[in-house]
C-alpha positions, 0 to 999 in steps of 0.5 A: 713366831712365824713370819706373816705374809703380805696378805695376812698383814693386810688382813690384820691391818683392815681388821684393826682399822675396822675395830678403831672405826667401831670404837670411834663410833661408840665414843661419838655416840656416847658423847652425843648422848651425854650432850643431849642429856645435859641439854635436857637437864638445862631445859628442865631447869630453865622451865622450873625457874620460869614456873617459879618466877611466874608463881612469885610474880602472881603472888606479888601481884595478888598481894599488891592488889589486896593492899590497894583494895585495903587502902581504898576501902579503909579510907574514911572521909574526914569530918569537918 
């Protein structure tokens, strides 16, 4: 193989540096996308949990109100 001139070595080094920079940017972008996707997934899960909790709370409150209404309406005055 023929020897490279100083200018050729310099050009090859610049090209290699540019390639490394491009590859690093791609990795950074994919890491950012992965992180954003994970965050979105956690937010969705938290929202679903909040919805479930709210539904269960509402049902429990309704059951308590129904039980209290039943308790109050089913009492009969005692005869003397």
